[in-house]
N, C-alpha and C positions, 0 to 999 in steps of 0.2 A: 367804354365810357358812355354814359347817357348823354343825349343832346341837350345843351343848355337852352334855356328859352331865348328868344331873339335878342332882348335887350342884354342879357348876359353874355350872348355870344358876341355882340358889338363890343361890349366892354373887355371881353377877353381879347378880342382881336386887336383892339386898340392898345391894350397893355403889352400883348405879345410883340406887336409891330414896334412900339416904342422901345422896348428893351432890345430887341434885335437891332434896330437902326443905331441906337446908341452905341451898342457893342461894335458893329460894322463901321461907324464913324471913327472908332478907336483902333481900328485895323484888327479886329479879332472876331471870329464866327463864334456863335454860342452852341454849346451842346443843347439839343432839343429838349433834353430833360430838365434844363434850367428855366424853361418857359412852358413846358407842357406835361401833364401828369400822365397821359396815356402813351400808346405806342406810336411809332411812326406812321403806321398804317392808319391808326385812328385819326391822327393828325392830318394826314393827306385827305382822308374821306371826309373829315370835318371841313376842311378847307374847300374841297370840290363840291360838296352837296349843297352847301349854302355859303357861297363865296363871301367871306367877310370883307366888307368895304375897307379899303385902305390896306390891305395885305397883298396886294398885287406884286409888290417887289420882294417879298419874303420867300426865299427859296431854300431847299433842303439839299444836302449831299451827305454821302457817307464817306468816312475815312477812318481806317484802322478799326473797323467794326463799331464804331460810333456814328450817331447821326447829329449833324450840325445844322444850323440855320444861319442865314446871312441876309443882308439887304442888298439887293441888286443895284440900288440906287448909290450904294457907298462902297461897294467893292466887287470885283468880277469873282466869278465862281473859281477860277485859276488862283487868284490871289487868296481867296477864303480857303481853298484846300491847302495851299502852302502854309497858310498861317495856322491851320489846324495840326498840319505835320510838325510845325515848329514847337508845338506845345508837347508833343510826345517826349518820352525819356529816352528814345533810341535815336541818337544823332544819326548813325549809319543808315538806318531805315529811312529817315527823313530825307536824307541826302539822295539816297537811291531812288526813292519814289518820285522825288522832285525832278532828278535827272531823267528818269524814265518817261515822265509826264512831259517834260519839255521836249524830249526827243521825238515822242509820239505825236504831240499836239501841234507843235510849231513848224515844222521840225527844226530844232536847234540844239546846239550843246549849251550847257549851263556854266556860266563862269563860277569857278570856285569862290570868288570874292563875294558872290551873292549871298552866301550862307552866313556872312558876317553882318548882313544888313538886313533890314526889315523885309519880310516878317519874321525872319528866323532869328537874327541877332545872337548866333552861336559864338561863344568866345573863339577868337582867332587861334588860340593855342590848342583848341580841341578839334579843329577842322582837319588839320594835316594828320593827326593820329587816326582820325575817322576814316580819312581817304585810304590810308595804309591799311587799315582793318578791312575796308571794302574790297581793296585789290586782292587781299588773300583769302576771301571768303567765296566759295564755290557757289553760293546761292546768288552772288553778285557778278558773276563772270561776264555779263554783258556790259558792264560799266567799264568804259575806257577813258583814257586821259589824253588830252591834246594840248599843245602849247601854241600861242601865236607868236609872231615875230618879236612883240614887245615883251615876251616873257609871261603874260597872262595864261593862267591855267584854266582850262575847261574840262568838264566831264560830259559824257555822252553814252547813250545805250546803243550797242551794236545791233540790237534787235530792231531798232527804228531808223539808225543812221549808219552809213558806212563810214570808216575812218577818214577817207579822203574827203567826203562831204563834211564831216564834222571839222577837220582842219580848215577847210576853205571858209566855213561859216565863222569858225573862231577867229580866223584872220580878219574877216570882214567886220565882225562885231568889236573886236580890240583895236583894230588899226584903220581898216578901209573905211568904215563909214565916218570915221572922225576926220579923214582926210578928203572926203567927197561929200560934203554937207547938202 
């Protein structure tokens, strides 16, 4: 993609930033293709070679083979990734990737109830069947389930958390932290 003249670059940067921020304020990342006609590499090169003023908060990430952008002023990368997963058609994949990410990054188990809340908003009656499907899928054998003493269900990845640690964290998240403010 040829370099636009400076005034065109400034106008383009302003338009991109505005659209990305608006979407991020609404809790959704934008596919890069919705704001940029070239490739991800071309966008990165354009943004680095002549840093457009006012785009410092615009960040890119990849999810399920697609490139998304979001404003770091309005959402964290973690939330943006979860919101992108929520848009996919495969609820099992979205749950598994979120559980793996939470177990690896934080590390903590993921409350099953989180999938019926933003950014996911999966229908409650679709979550339990998805969890049953996950438990029977050999590609997802690292995903385990634990319960806290109040009955809350959590999922974790055994690649990043052992069961005992996941149980302890689930108990703290569901019961302990509420009793010990």
